[in-house]
C-alpha positions, 0 to 999 in steps of 0.5 A: 251611590251608597249601598245599605245592607240589612238583614231580611228580618229587619227589612220585613219589620221595617216594611210592616211598620211602614204599612201600619203608618200608611194604614193609619194615615189612610184611616185618618184622611178617610174619617175627615172625608166622611165627617165633612158634609158636602159643601154647597158652592156659589156660581162664582166659587164653582167657576173659579174651581173649574177655571171657567167663566160663570157663563160657561158654567151656565152653559154646562148647566143647560147642557146638563153636564153638571148637577146643581141645586136651586136655593132661594132662586140661586144656583148652588153646586155640590163640592162632590159634583165639582170634584167628579167633573174635574176627575172626569175631565182630567187627562191622566199622564200615566195612562197604561191601558188602551181604554185610558189612552182612548179616554185621554185622546178623546179629552185632548181632541174633543171627539172620538179617535179618527182612523181605521175602524174594525 
């Protein structure tokens, strides 16, 4: 392992430059998100993104688990709704708080945690 030493003023300058670059990247990626309109997806596209069948997607509509729009008699799904559903149903592997652990358990088991209730 190699140890590199530098003066504290040089280190401070380097970290400030990294922070400026990070802020620029965040601003550039935020502009793209704000500029692009919410895309409407077909049933097949939405099912593919969610990795479910079209019948499962229909069941999710019936259970009101996903918001949809009907245009000319066909169901369409907003990209933001698909992203929301994916975020809501994703297990976080680095859960740090008790609420996150409980949420992960609920998502993995499909129900509320069993055991002692106080």
